[in-house]
N, CA, C and O atoms as a MOPAC input file, in Angstrom:
PM7 MOZYME 1SCF
protein

 N    100.19900 1    86.76800 1   102.52700 1
 C     99.16200 1    86.27300 1   103.39100 1
 C     99.21800 1    86.94500 1   104.75800 1
 O     98.18300 1    87.34300 1   105.29300 1
 N    100.40800 1    87.07600 1   105.32700 1
 C    100.55900 1    87.74500 1   106.60500 1
 C    100.14400 1    89.21300 1   106.47500 1
 O     99.48700 1    89.77000 1   107.35500 1
 N    100.53900 1    89.81700 1   105.36600 1
 C    100.19300 1    91.21900 1   105.12600 1
 C     98.67800 1    91.40700 1   105.08700 1
 O     98.15900 1    92.38400 1   105.62700 1
 N     97.96600 1    90.47400 1   104.44800 1
 C     96.49900 1    90.54300 1   104.39200 1
 C     95.89500 1    90.44800 1   105.78500 1
 O     94.92800 1    91.14500 1   106.09100 1
 N     96.45600 1    89.59200 1   106.62900 1
 C     95.95900 1    89.43800 1   107.99300 1
 C     96.15200 1    90.69300 1   108.81400 1
 O     95.25800 1    91.10800 1   109.55200 1
 N     97.32600 1    91.30100 1   108.68600 1
 C     97.60500 1    92.54800 1   109.40800 1
 C     96.66900 1    93.64200 1   108.92300 1
 O     96.10900 1    94.38500 1   109.73000 1
 N     96.49600 1    93.74700 1   107.61100 1
 C     95.57900 1    94.74200 1   107.04500 1
 C     94.16600 1    94.55500 1   107.59600 1
 O     93.50900 1    95.52400 1   107.97500 1
 N     93.70400 1    93.31100 1   107.63800 1
 C     92.36200 1    93.00100 1   108.12000 1
 C     92.18400 1    93.41500 1   109.58000 1
 O     91.16600 1    94.00300 1   109.94500 1
 N     93.16800 1    93.10700 1   110.40300 1
 C     93.09200 1    93.47500 1   111.82200 1
 C     93.07000 1    94.99200 1   111.98400 1
 O     92.27500 1    95.52600 1   112.75800 1
 N     93.93200 1    95.67600 1   111.26600 1
 C     93.98700 1    97.14400 1   111.37100 1
 C     92.68600 1    97.78400 1   110.89400 1
 O     92.15400 1    98.68000 1   111.55000 1
 N     92.17800 1    97.32500 1   109.76000 1
 C     90.94800 1    97.90400 1   109.22700 1
 C     89.74400 1    97.59900 1   110.10900 1
 O     88.85000 1    98.43300 1   110.24800 1
 N     89.71600 1    96.41700 1   110.70000 1
 C     88.58200 1    96.09100 1   111.58600 1
 C     88.62500 1    96.92100 1   112.86500 1
 O     87.61000 1    97.08000 1   113.54200 1
 N     89.80300 1    97.44900 1   113.19300 1
 C     89.94000 1    98.32200 1   114.36600 1
 C     89.71100 1    99.78700 1   114.00100 1
 O     89.85700 1   100.67100 1   114.84600 1
 N     89.34900 1   100.04600 1   112.73200 1
 C     89.03600 1   101.41600 1   112.31600 1
 C     90.18300 1   102.19700 1   111.71100 1
 O     90.05400 1   103.39500 1   111.46200 1
 N     91.30400 1   101.53400 1   111.47000 1
 C     92.45900 1   102.21800 1   110.86600 1
 C     92.40100 1   102.10300 1   109.34900 1
 O     91.81000 1   101.17000 1   108.80600 1
 N     93.01900 1   103.05700 1   108.68000 1
 C     93.08600 1   103.03500 1   107.22000 1
 C     94.50600 1   102.68300 1   106.79300 1
 O     95.45400 1   103.37800 1   107.15800 1
 N     94.65800 1   101.62000 1   106.03200 1
 C     95.95700 1   101.24500 1   105.48300 1
 C     96.11400 1   101.99300 1   104.17100 1
 O     95.33400 1   101.79100 1   103.24000 1
 N     97.13200 1   102.86500 1   104.09000 1
 C     97.27200 1   103.72000 1   102.91100 1
 C     98.26600 1   103.19300 1   101.89400 1
 O     98.24500 1   103.61800 1   100.73900 1
 N     99.14100 1   102.27000 1   102.29800 1
 C    100.11700 1   101.73800 1   101.34200 1
 C    100.75000 1   100.46900 1   101.88400 1
 O    100.77300 1   100.22600 1   103.09000 1
 N    101.26000 1    99.67100 1   100.96500 1
 C    102.05200 1    98.48200 1   101.28200 1
 C    103.20200 1    98.44800 1   100.29100 1
 O    103.07200 1    98.90700 1    99.15600 1
 N    104.32000 1    97.90400 1   100.72400 1
 C    105.46100 1    97.81300 1    99.82800 1
 C    106.30000 1    96.59400 1   100.18600 1
 O    106.40200 1    96.21400 1   101.35200 1
 N    106.89400 1    95.99200 1    99.17300 1
 C    107.74000 1    94.82200 1    99.38500 1
 C    109.22000 1    95.13700 1    99.24900 1
 O    110.05700 1    94.25300 1    99.42500 1
 N    109.56100 1    96.40400 1    98.93400 1
 C    110.97800 1    96.73800 1    98.80400 1
 C    111.25100 1    98.13600 1    99.35700 1
 O    110.34900 1    98.96600 1    99.47100 1
 N    112.50100 1    98.36900 1    99.69100 1
 C    112.92300 1    99.60900 1   100.34600 1
 C    112.65100 1   100.84500 1    99.49900 1
 O    112.13400 1   101.83400 1   100.01800 1
 N    112.97700 1   100.81800 1    98.23600 1
 C    112.82300 1   101.99300 1    97.37700 1
 C    111.36400 1   102.42500 1    97.27000 1
 O    111.05400 1   103.60800 1    97.40900 1
 N    110.47500 1   101.47700 1    97.02700 1
 C    109.05300 1   101.79300 1    96.92800 1
 C    108.51600 1   102.26700 1    98.26700 1
 O    107.73100 1   103.21300 1    98.32200 1
 N    108.93200 1   101.62000 1    99.34700 1
 C    108.46700 1   102.00200 1   100.68200 1
 C    108.87200 1   103.43500 1   101.00800 1
 O    108.05800 1   104.20200 1   101.52300 1
 N    110.11500 1   103.80900 1   100.71600 1
 C    110.57100 1   105.17000 1   100.99400 1
 C    109.79000 1   106.17900 1   100.16500 1
 O    109.40600 1   107.23300 1   100.67300 1
 N    109.55200 1   105.86900 1    98.90100 1
 C    108.76500 1   106.76400 1    98.04700 1
 C    107.35400 1   106.95700 1    98.57500 1
 O    106.84100 1   108.07600 1    98.59100 1
 N    106.72600 1   105.87100 1    99.00600 1
 C    105.37000 1   105.95500 1    99.55800 1
 C    105.35000 1   106.74200 1   100.86300 1
 O    104.42900 1   107.52100 1   101.10700 1
 N    106.35400 1   106.54000 1   101.69100 1
 C    106.42900 1   107.29600 1   102.94200 1
 C    106.53900 1   108.79400 1   102.68400 1
 O    105.85900 1   109.59300 1   103.32800 1
 N    107.38500 1   109.16500 1   101.75200 1
 C    107.56000 1   110.58700 1   101.44000 1
 C    106.30800 1   111.17000 1   100.79900 1
 O    105.96000 1   112.32300 1   101.05100 1
 N    105.63500 1   110.38600 1    99.97900 1
 C    104.43600 1   110.86400 1    99.28200 1
 C    103.23600 1   110.97400 1   100.21700 1
 O    102.46300 1   111.92700 1   100.12100 1
 N    103.07500 1   110.01400 1   101.11500 1
 C    101.86000 1   109.93800 1   101.92900 1
 C    101.98800 1   110.51000 1   103.34100 1
 O    100.98400 1   110.90900 1   103.93200 1
 N    103.19400 1   110.55600 1   103.88700 1
 C    103.42500 1   111.01600 1   105.26700 1
 C    102.45100 1   110.37900 1   106.25800 1
 O    101.67900 1   111.08900 1   106.90200 1
 N    102.47500 1   109.06100 1   106.38900 1
 C    101.53000 1   108.40300 1   107.29300 1
 C    101.83100 1   108.71200 1   108.76100 1
 O    102.94600 1   109.09900 1   109.11200 1
 N    100.83000 1   108.53600 1   109.59700 1
 C    100.99900 1   108.75800 1   111.03200 1
 C    101.67100 1   107.58000 1   111.71500 1
 O    102.33300 1   107.75200 1   112.73800 1
 N    101.51100 1   106.38600 1   111.16100 1
 C    102.06900 1   105.16500 1   111.74900 1
 C    102.74600 1   104.36000 1   110.65000 1
 O    102.25800 1   104.29500 1   109.52200 1
 N    103.86900 1   103.75000 1   110.98800 1
 C    104.59900 1   102.90400 1   110.05300 1
 C    104.80600 1   101.53800 1   110.69200 1
 O    105.41800 1   101.43100 1   111.75500 1
 N    104.29900 1   100.50100 1   110.04600 1
 C    104.61400 1    99.12400 1   110.44700 1
 C    105.68800 1    98.64500 1   109.48900 1
 O    105.50100 1    98.67500 1   108.27300 1
 N    106.79600 1    98.20800 1   110.02400 1
 C    107.95700 1    97.93500 1   109.19900 1
 C    108.44800 1    96.50600 1   109.39200 1
 O    108.71000 1    96.07000 1   110.51300 1
 N    108.56700 1    95.78900 1   108.28600 1
 C    109.16900 1    94.46400 1   108.28500 1
 C    110.68000 1    94.65200 1   108.16900 1
 O    111.14400 1    95.46600 1   107.37000 1
 N    111.42700 1    93.92800 1   108.93800 1
 C    112.87900 1    94.06900 1   108.86900 1
 C    113.46800 1    93.46300 1   107.61000 1
 O    114.63000 1    93.71900 1   107.29500 1
 N    112.69900 1    92.66600 1   106.88200 1
 C    113.15900 1    92.05900 1   105.64300 1
 C    112.40900 1    92.71400 1   104.48100 1
 O    111.23900 1    92.40900 1   104.24800 1
 N    113.06900 1    93.60200 1   103.76000 1
 C    112.46000 1    94.27100 1   102.60700 1
 C    113.19900 1    93.85300 1   101.34300 1
 O    114.00900 1    94.61500 1   100.81500 1
 N    112.93100 1    92.68100 1   100.86900 1
 C    113.59900 1    92.18900 1    99.66700 1
 C    115.08000 1    91.99500 1    99.93300 1
 O    115.46300 1    91.26800 1   100.85000 1
 N    115.89500 1    92.63200 1    99.14700 1
 C    117.35000 1    92.50500 1    99.27500 1
 C    117.92700 1    93.43400 1   100.33800 1
 O    119.11200 1    93.35100 1   100.65900 1
 N    117.09900 1    94.31300 1   100.88100 1
 C    117.58400 1    95.32400 1   101.82800 1
 C    116.96300 1    95.09700 1   103.20600 1
 O    116.03200 1    94.30600 1   103.35900 1
 N    117.48500 1    95.79300 1   104.18900 1
 C    116.99300 1    95.68100 1   105.55100 1
 C    115.99300 1    96.79300 1   105.85300 1
 O    116.15100 1    97.92800 1   105.40400 1
 N    114.97700 1    96.45200 1   106.60900 1
 C    114.03200 1    97.46500 1   107.05400 1
 C    114.70500 1    98.51200 1   107.92400 1
 O    114.23200 1    99.64500 1   108.01600 1
 N    115.82200 1    98.13500 1   108.57100 1
 C    116.57000 1    99.10700 1   109.36500 1
 C    117.17800 1   100.19200 1   108.47500 1
 O    117.33100 1   101.33200 1   108.91300 1
 N    117.52200 1    99.85400 1   107.24100 1
 C    118.01600 1   100.85800 1   106.29500 1
 C    116.91700 1   101.88100 1   106.00400 1
 O    117.17900 1   103.08200 1   105.93600 1
 N    115.70100 1   101.39900 1   105.83600 1
 C    114.57100 1   102.30100 1   105.59500 1
 C    114.34200 1   103.17800 1   106.81100 1
 O    114.13600 1   104.38400 1   106.67600 1
 N    114.37500 1   102.59400 1   107.98700 1
 C    114.16800 1   103.35900 1   109.20600 1
 C    115.23600 1   104.44100 1   109.36000 1
 O    114.92000 1   105.57100 1   109.73100 1
 N    116.48700 1   104.10700 1   109.08200 1
 C    117.57000 1   105.08300 1   109.14700 1
 C    117.33600 1   106.22600 1   108.16400 1
 O    117.53100 1   107.39100 1   108.50900 1
 N    116.91800 1   105.89500 1   106.93900 1
 C    116.64200 1   106.93400 1   105.93700 1
 C    115.50500 1   107.83800 1   106.39500 1
 O    115.58200 1   109.05600 1   106.23700 1
 N    114.45900 1   107.26100 1   106.95700 1
 C    113.31600 1   108.05100 1   107.43100 1
 C    113.75100 1   108.98300 1   108.55100 1
 O    113.37700 1   110.15600 1   108.56000 1
 N    114.53100 1   108.48100 1   109.48700 1
 C    115.00400 1   109.31200 1   110.60300 1
 C    115.83700 1   110.46600 1   110.07600 1
 O    115.67100 1   111.60400 1   110.51400 1
 N    116.72600 1   110.18500 1   109.14700 1
 C    117.56800 1   111.26000 1   108.59500 1
 C    116.74100 1   112.30200 1   107.85800 1
 O    117.03600 1   113.49500 1   107.93200 1
 N    115.71200 1   111.86400 1   107.15300 1
 C    114.86000 1   112.80900 1   106.42700 1
 C    114.04500 1   113.63800 1   107.40300 1
 O    113.96400 1   114.86000 1   107.27500 1
 N    113.44100 1   112.97500 1   108.37700 1
 C    112.59400 1   113.68000 1   109.34000 1
 C    113.40800 1   114.66600 1   110.16300 1
 O    112.97900 1   115.80100 1   110.36900 1
 N    114.56400 1   114.25300 1   110.63000 1
 C    115.38600 1   115.12100 1   111.46700 1
 C    116.47800 1   115.82700 1   110.68600 1
 O    117.30000 1   116.54000 1   111.26000 1
 N    116.48500 1   115.62500 1   109.36000 1
 C    117.45800 1   116.26800 1   108.46300 1
 C    118.89500 1   116.10400 1   108.95100 1
 O    119.67100 1   117.05700 1   109.01300 1
 N    119.21500 1   114.85800 1   109.29300 1
 C    120.57000 1   114.54600 1   109.71800 1
 C    121.45900 1   114.35900 1   108.48800 1
 O    121.01800 1   113.77600 1   107.49700 1
 N    122.67100 1   114.83300 1   108.53400 1
 C    123.58800 1   114.61200 1   107.40800 1
 C    123.83600 1   113.12000 1   107.18700 1
 O    123.84300 1   112.33500 1   108.13500 1
 N    124.03700 1   112.74700 1   105.93900 1
 C    124.24400 1   111.33700 1   105.59300 1
 C    125.48000 1   110.75900 1   106.27000 1
 O    125.53900 1   109.55100 1   106.50000 1
 N    126.47500 1   111.59500 1   106.59800 1
 C    127.69000 1   111.08600 1   107.23200 1
 C    127.54800 1   110.93500 1   108.74100 1
 O    128.49000 1   110.50000 1   109.40300 1
 N    126.38800 1   111.28700 1   109.30000 1
 C    126.15800 1   111.11700 1   110.73700 1
 C    126.17900 1   109.64800 1   111.10400 1
 O    125.77400 1   108.79800 1   110.31000 1
 N    126.64500 1   109.34700 1   112.29100 1
 C    126.63700 1   107.93400 1   112.69800 1
 C    125.22200 1   107.42500 1   112.83200 1
 O    124.32000 1   108.19600 1   113.16100 1
 N    125.00300 1   106.13800 1   112.58300 1
 C    123.65300 1   105.58800 1   112.73000 1
 C    123.19600 1   105.62300 1   114.17500 1
 O    124.01300 1   105.64500 1   115.09500 1
 N    121.88500 1   105.62800 1   114.36800 1
 C    121.33100 1   105.61600 1   115.71700 1
 C    121.47200 1   104.24400 1   116.34700 1
 O    121.51300 1   104.11700 1   117.57000 1
 N    121.54400 1   103.22200 1   115.51500 1
 C    121.59400 1   101.85200 1   116.01200 1
 C    122.78300 1   101.16800 1   115.40400 1
 O    122.97800 1   101.19500 1   114.18900 1
 N    123.58000 1   100.55500 1   116.24900 1
 C    124.73300 1    99.79400 1   115.78400 1
 C    124.48900 1    98.32000 1   116.11100 1
 O    124.17500 1    97.99000 1   117.25500 1
 N    124.62700 1    97.43100 1   115.12900 1
 C    124.46600 1    96.01100 1   115.44500 1
 C    125.49500 1    95.57800 1   116.47900 1
 O    126.60900 1    96.10000 1   116.50100 1
 N    125.13000 1    94.62600 1   117.33400 1
 C    126.09800 1    94.16800 1   118.36900 1
 C    127.28300 1    93.47000 1   117.75100 1
 O    128.18100 1    93.02700 1   118.46800 1

């Protein structure tokens, strides 16, 4: 329901929503396939954290090695 509301607001403002996903694996696949200009990210993606997805995207975009320290450390 919240997702529908966000979609409605974005589309009424002239934006095109190209994908939605409820889990990290699907979201990462869609990001790689579609290369969107903007990403709205929920921090709760099923069993995984949206921060995990963000970290994966940053590493892919900047081609950081997997053993690099994360950009964000929880307090």
